[in-house]
GUNUVEX-475170 format. One record per residue (C-alpha): residue in one letter; x, y, z. Coordinates in steps of 0.1 Angstrom, whole numbers, plus 5000, padded with zeros to 4 digits. Example, Ala and Ser with C-alpha at 12.3 -4.5 7.8 and 13.67 -1.06 7.14 Angstrom:
REM GUNUVEX-475170
A512349555078
S513749895071
END
This chain:
REM GUNUVEX-475170
M129901084018
E132801314026
V132701664012
I136401644006
E137901294002
Q141401234017
L141001544037
D144401514056
S146301494023
W144601804009
Q145202004042
K148901924039
R148902044003
Y147002354011
G149302424040
A152402404017
W150802623992
K149602884019
V153102944032
K154403033998
P154403413991
H151703503966
P149303793960
I146203763982
D143803693953
S146303483934
I145403103931
E148403013910
H149602663918
Y146602623942
P145902263953
F142202203940
V140301943958
E140401603939
N137401383947
T136701063930
R133100993938
S129801193940
P126801163964
F123501143947
T119901193957
P117201133930
L114701393924
R111501283938
R109101563924
A108801703890
L110102043885
P106602223884
M105902073918
L109102143938
N110402423960
L113702543945
A116602703963
L119002943948
I122602953961
S125103213948
S128703253955
A129003593939
G129203773972
A125803943970
Y124604134001
I121904404008
E122904764004
G123304914040
T124404564056
D127904444062
P129804324031
F131704014029
D135304014039
T137204004006
S140604044024
A140503724045
T143403504036
D141403174040
G138103324028
D135003434044
F132903154060
T129603354065
F126503344044
R123403564040
E119803484037
I118303744014
P114503764004
S113903623969
E111403903963
I114104173967
D114604433940
L117904343924
S118904713926
D119104683963
L122004433960
L125604503961
F128504253954
A131604183973
A133404043941
R136503863946
G138203663919
Y135903783892
D135204093871
P132004253886
R131204463854
F128704213842
V126804183874
Q126804553879
Q125104573844
D122604303852
P122504123885
N120603833868
V123803703854
Q124703573888
I121403613908
P118903523883
L115803603904
D113903763876
R114303473853
L113303223881
A110203433889
E109303393853
F109803013855
R107603013886
A104803203868
N105102983838
R105102663860
V108502563850
I109102523886
G106602493915
Q108002773937
L111102953945
S112202953981
S111303264000
V115003334005
F118103273986
W121603204000
S124603413992
F128303374000
C131603493988
G133003183971
F136603283969
I137503053998
P140902893995
D140502694028
A138102434015
A138302234048
R137102534068
L134302584044
A133202214045
D133502204082
E132202544094
M129802694068
L128302414048
P126602234077
K124902564087
V123602614050
V122302254049
E120402324081
R118902634068
L117902464035
K116002194055
R114202464077
Q112902614044
E111802264033
V113702304001
Q113402023976
A116102103951
A118902353949
L120402553920
L124102653927
I125802923907
P129503013911
A131103343899
S135003303901
L137303023892
L137702933928
C133902963934
H133502673912
Q135202453937
S133302613966
V130002563950
A130802203940
L131602113975
A128502293987
A126602083963
R128201753978
A127201864013
I123601944003
E123101633983
S124501414011
A121701564032
G119101434007
I118401743987
P119001713950
T121201973934
I122102113901
T125302313897
L125802543868
G129502633857
V131702743830
V135002593843
R134602213837
E138102113848
V137702243884
M134202093887
E135501763875
H138001743902
A135601843929
R132701633916
P129401783922
P126501533919
R125001703888
L126901953866
A125502163837
Y128302353820
Y129002563789
E131602793775
G130603113792
Q132303393812
L133303413848
G131203663865
S128303603841
I127503233847
A123703233843
G123903403809
N124803713792
A124104063807
K121004223792
W120203923774
P117203763790
E116603503764
H120103373767
Q119703353804
R116403173801
R118002923777
V120902853801
L118802823831
D116002623815
E118402363801
S120202343833
L117102303856
R115602023831
W118801813837
L117701753872
E114801533863
P116201243841
M119401183858
G119500863878
Q123300893887
P125901153891
G127101313858
M127501613838
K126101763807
K127402033783
L124602283776
A123702333739
V123602713741
E126902833725
L126002753689
E122502913691
T124003213708
Q126503263680
V123803243654
E121703503672
A124703733677
A125403713640
R121803813634
G121904093658
E119403933680
R119403983718
END
Protein backbone atom coordinates (compact mmCIF):
# COMPACT_ATOMS: atom_id res chain seq x y z
CA MET A 1 0.00 0.00 0.00
CA GLU A 2 1.19 3.52 -0.80
CA VAL A 3 2.67 5.55 2.01
CA ILE A 4 1.02 8.61 0.44
CA GLU A 5 -2.13 8.07 -1.60
CA GLN A 6 -2.62 10.26 -4.69
CA LEU A 7 0.99 11.34 -4.46
CA ASP A 8 0.95 13.53 -7.58
CA SER A 9 -1.97 15.53 -6.24
CA TRP A 10 -0.25 16.05 -2.90
CA GLN A 11 3.01 17.13 -4.55
CA LYS A 12 1.13 19.79 -6.51
CA ARG A 13 -0.47 21.10 -3.32
CA TYR A 14 2.87 21.06 -1.54
CA GLY A 15 4.59 22.89 -4.41
CA ALA A 16 1.94 25.60 -4.33
CA TRP A 17 2.32 25.98 -0.56
CA LYS A 18 6.11 26.01 -0.69
CA VAL A 19 6.38 28.96 -3.08
CA LYS A 20 4.29 31.18 -0.82
CA PRO A 21 6.37 33.30 1.57
CA HIS A 22 6.23 32.10 5.18
CA PRO A 23 8.64 31.76 8.13
CA ILE A 24 10.84 28.69 7.86
CA ASP A 25 9.21 26.88 10.78
CA SER A 26 5.66 27.93 9.99
CA ILE A 27 3.20 25.33 8.73
CA GLU A 28 0.26 27.70 8.38
CA HIS A 29 -1.98 26.47 5.55
CA TYR A 30 0.29 23.44 5.11
CA PRO A 31 -1.27 20.74 2.86
CA PHE A 32 -1.34 17.76 5.21
CA VAL A 33 -1.38 14.31 3.60
CA GLU A 34 -4.87 12.84 3.29
CA ASN A 35 -5.00 9.05 3.09
CA THR A 36 -8.19 7.00 3.06
CA ARG A 37 -6.91 3.52 3.91
CA SER A 38 -4.35 1.99 6.27
CA PRO A 39 -2.04 -1.02 5.86
CA PHE A 40 -2.30 -3.61 8.59
CA THR A 41 -0.14 -6.48 9.86
CA PRO A 42 -1.50 -8.60 12.75
CA LEU A 43 0.68 -9.02 15.81
CA ARG A 44 1.90 -12.61 15.73
CA ARG A 45 3.44 -12.72 19.20
CA ALA A 46 2.28 -11.65 22.63
CA LEU A 47 3.95 -8.54 24.05
CA PRO A 48 6.08 -10.51 26.57
CA MET A 49 7.61 -12.47 23.68
CA LEU A 50 8.44 -9.82 21.10
CA ASN A 51 11.39 -7.62 20.20
CA LEU A 52 10.12 -4.04 20.31
CA ALA A 53 11.64 -1.10 18.44
CA LEU A 54 11.38 2.52 19.52
CA ILE A 55 11.23 5.20 16.82
CA SER A 56 11.28 8.86 17.85
CA SER A 57 10.97 11.99 15.74
CA ALA A 58 12.14 14.37 18.50
CA GLY A 59 15.54 14.93 16.87
CA ALA A 60 17.61 13.13 19.51
CA TYR A 61 21.32 12.67 18.83
CA ILE A 62 24.35 11.76 20.90
CA GLU A 63 26.31 14.65 22.36
CA GLY A 64 29.48 15.17 20.34
CA THR A 65 27.96 13.91 17.07
CA ASP A 66 26.45 15.92 14.23
CA PRO A 67 22.99 17.34 15.02
CA PHE A 68 20.06 17.23 12.64
CA ASP A 69 19.70 20.16 10.25
CA THR A 70 16.84 22.23 11.64
CA SER A 71 17.19 24.91 8.96
CA ALA A 72 16.51 22.70 5.92
CA THR A 73 13.44 24.00 4.08
CA ASP A 74 12.13 20.56 3.14
CA GLY A 75 13.35 18.84 6.32
CA ASP A 76 16.28 16.60 7.25
CA PHE A 77 15.96 13.14 5.70
CA THR A 78 18.62 11.41 7.80
CA PHE A 79 18.16 9.25 10.86
CA ARG A 80 20.34 7.97 13.69
CA GLU A 81 20.66 4.54 15.27
CA ILE A 82 21.38 5.05 18.96
CA PRO A 83 22.13 2.31 21.52
CA SER A 84 19.10 1.66 23.72
CA GLU A 85 21.38 1.30 26.75
CA ILE A 86 22.62 4.88 26.41
CA ASP A 87 22.51 7.18 29.41
CA LEU A 88 19.74 9.65 28.58
CA SER A 89 21.94 12.49 29.84
CA ASP A 90 24.18 11.88 26.82
CA LEU A 91 21.39 12.85 24.41
CA LEU A 92 20.81 16.27 22.91
CA PHE A 93 17.76 17.32 20.91
CA ALA A 94 17.54 19.22 17.64
CA ALA A 95 14.07 20.46 18.52
CA ARG A 96 12.10 21.88 15.62
CA GLY A 97 8.41 22.63 15.84
CA TYR A 98 8.10 21.91 19.55
CA ASP A 99 9.15 23.44 22.87
CA PRO A 100 12.20 21.50 24.15
CA ARG A 101 11.74 22.42 27.82
CA PHE A 102 9.98 19.18 28.74
CA VAL A 103 12.51 16.91 27.08
CA GLN A 104 15.32 18.91 28.67
CA GLN A 105 13.75 18.29 32.08
CA ASP A 106 13.14 14.60 31.41
CA PRO A 107 14.12 12.90 28.12
CA ASN A 108 11.69 10.06 28.89
CA VAL A 109 8.82 12.27 27.74
CA GLN A 110 10.00 11.65 24.16
CA ILE A 111 12.60 8.87 24.45
CA PRO A 112 11.09 6.63 27.17
CA LEU A 113 14.02 4.25 27.48
CA ASP A 114 13.80 4.10 31.28
CA ARG A 115 10.14 3.15 31.17
CA LEU A 116 10.66 0.56 28.44
CA ALA A 117 13.56 -0.94 30.39
CA GLU A 118 11.17 -1.32 33.32
CA PHE A 119 8.63 -2.98 31.04
CA ARG A 120 11.29 -5.40 29.85
CA ALA A 121 12.31 -6.23 33.43
CA ASN A 122 8.67 -6.78 34.38
CA ARG A 123 8.00 -8.87 31.25
CA VAL A 124 5.48 -6.45 29.83
CA ILE A 125 7.58 -6.68 26.67
CA GLY A 126 10.00 -9.43 25.71
CA GLN A 127 12.94 -7.23 24.82
CA LEU A 128 13.79 -3.79 23.53
CA SER A 129 15.80 -3.60 20.33
CA SER A 130 19.49 -2.96 20.99
CA VAL A 131 19.18 0.38 19.18
CA PHE A 132 16.42 2.92 18.76
CA TRP A 133 15.83 5.10 15.72
CA SER A 134 15.81 8.87 15.88
CA PHE A 135 15.01 11.49 13.28
CA CYS A 136 13.87 15.11 13.19
CA GLY A 137 10.22 14.82 12.24
CA PHE A 138 9.63 18.41 11.15
CA ILE A 139 9.66 17.35 7.49
CA PRO A 140 7.39 19.38 5.21
CA ASP A 141 8.33 17.37 2.10
CA ALA A 142 6.45 14.18 2.93
CA ALA A 143 7.11 12.74 -0.52
CA ARG A 144 10.88 12.81 -0.04
CA LEU A 145 10.44 11.36 3.44
CA ALA A 146 8.51 8.43 2.00
CA ASP A 147 10.87 7.92 -0.93
CA GLU A 148 14.31 8.60 0.56
CA MET A 149 14.33 7.89 4.28
CA LEU A 150 11.58 5.47 5.18
CA PRO A 151 12.77 2.55 3.00
CA LYS A 152 16.15 2.76 4.75
CA VAL A 153 14.52 2.74 8.17
CA VAL A 154 12.45 -0.31 7.23
CA GLU A 155 15.60 -2.10 6.05
CA ARG A 156 17.34 -1.41 9.36
CA LEU A 157 14.34 -2.63 11.37
CA LYS A 158 14.38 -5.89 9.45
CA ARG A 159 18.11 -6.32 10.05
CA GLN A 160 17.48 -5.94 13.77
CA GLU A 161 14.72 -8.58 13.54
CA VAL A 162 12.22 -6.22 15.09
CA GLN A 163 8.77 -7.73 15.64
CA ALA A 164 6.83 -4.56 16.50
CA ALA A 165 7.52 -0.84 16.63
CA LEU A 166 6.41 1.99 18.91
CA LEU A 167 6.48 5.37 17.18
CA ILE A 168 6.41 8.66 19.11
CA PRO A 169 6.17 12.12 17.47
CA ALA A 170 7.13 15.42 19.09
CA SER A 171 5.76 18.34 17.05
CA LEU A 172 2.54 18.92 15.14
CA LEU A 173 4.18 18.10 11.80
CA CYS A 174 5.95 15.16 13.43
CA HIS A 175 2.54 13.53 13.80
CA GLN A 176 2.30 13.30 10.03
CA SER A 177 5.90 12.13 9.59
CA VAL A 178 5.52 9.42 12.21
CA ALA A 179 2.17 8.29 10.81
CA LEU A 180 3.75 7.89 7.37
CA ALA A 181 6.65 5.98 8.91
CA ALA A 182 4.17 3.63 10.57
CA ARG A 183 2.48 3.02 7.22
CA ALA A 184 5.80 2.15 5.57
CA ILE A 185 6.83 -0.16 8.41
CA GLU A 186 3.47 -1.90 8.57
CA SER A 187 3.44 -2.39 4.80
CA ALA A 188 6.75 -4.24 5.24
CA GLY A 189 5.11 -6.71 7.62
CA ILE A 190 6.06 -5.21 11.00
CA PRO A 191 3.16 -4.27 13.33
CA THR A 192 3.23 -0.73 14.70
CA ILE A 193 1.57 1.37 17.38
CA THR A 194 1.72 5.15 17.06
CA LEU A 195 1.27 7.37 20.10
CA GLY A 196 0.03 10.91 19.58
CA VAL A 197 -1.78 13.94 20.94
CA VAL A 198 -3.04 15.54 17.68
CA ARG A 199 -5.78 13.25 16.47
CA GLU A 200 -6.78 15.33 13.44
CA VAL A 201 -3.38 15.10 11.73
CA MET A 202 -3.17 11.39 12.43
CA GLU A 203 -6.67 10.77 11.11
CA HIS A 204 -5.70 12.32 7.79
CA ALA A 205 -2.41 10.41 7.48
CA ARG A 206 -3.94 7.14 8.78
CA PRO A 207 -1.33 5.11 10.63
CA PRO A 208 -2.44 1.50 11.15
CA ARG A 209 -2.87 1.75 14.93
CA LEU A 210 -3.18 5.02 16.81
CA ALA A 211 -3.30 5.56 20.56
CA TYR A 212 -3.97 9.18 21.46
CA TYR A 213 -4.81 11.39 24.41
CA GLU A 214 -5.02 15.10 25.21
CA GLY A 215 -1.37 15.61 26.02
CA GLN A 216 1.25 18.20 25.11
CA LEU A 217 3.53 18.52 22.12
CA GLY A 218 7.10 17.83 23.17
CA SER A 219 5.90 15.59 26.01
CA ILE A 220 4.06 12.85 24.15
CA ALA A 221 5.06 9.84 26.27
CA GLY A 222 3.77 11.37 29.50
CA ASN A 223 4.46 14.30 31.78
CA ALA A 224 8.02 15.25 32.73
CA LYS A 225 9.29 13.94 36.06
CA TRP A 226 6.13 11.87 36.48
CA PRO A 227 7.17 8.24 35.89
CA GLU A 228 3.77 6.80 36.82
CA HIS A 229 2.02 8.91 34.21
CA GLN A 230 4.58 7.84 31.62
CA ARG A 231 4.06 4.19 32.56
CA ARG A 232 0.32 4.52 32.21
CA VAL A 233 0.50 6.18 28.80
CA LEU A 234 2.98 3.66 27.43
CA ASP A 235 1.39 0.58 28.97
CA GLU A 236 -2.06 1.39 27.65
CA SER A 237 -0.64 2.21 24.22
CA LEU A 238 1.39 -0.99 23.90
CA ARG A 239 -1.48 -3.18 25.08
CA TRP A 240 -3.54 -1.79 22.22
CA LEU A 241 -1.24 -3.73 19.87
CA GLU A 242 -2.53 -7.18 20.78
CA PRO A 243 -6.33 -7.13 20.43
CA MET A 244 -6.54 -5.20 17.17
CA GLY A 245 -7.60 -7.21 14.15
CA GLN A 246 -7.89 -4.24 11.81
CA PRO A 247 -6.68 -0.64 11.55
CA GLY A 248 -8.10 1.70 14.16
CA MET A 249 -7.56 4.25 16.89
CA LYS A 250 -8.13 4.41 20.62
CA LYS A 251 -8.35 7.30 23.04
CA LEU A 252 -6.28 6.47 26.10
CA ALA A 253 -8.04 6.70 29.47
CA VAL A 254 -5.27 8.67 31.15
CA GLU A 255 -6.58 12.25 31.40
CA LEU A 256 -9.21 11.76 34.11
CA GLU A 257 -6.91 9.71 36.32
CA THR A 258 -4.21 12.32 35.89
CA GLN A 259 -6.56 15.13 36.91
CA VAL A 260 -7.57 13.25 40.05
CA GLU A 261 -3.95 12.55 40.98
CA ALA A 262 -2.97 16.16 40.36
CA ALA A 263 -5.78 17.35 42.61
CA ARG A 264 -4.42 15.08 45.33
CA GLY A 265 -0.89 16.34 44.81
CA GLU A 266 0.27 12.90 43.62
CA ARG A 267 3.11 12.59 41.11
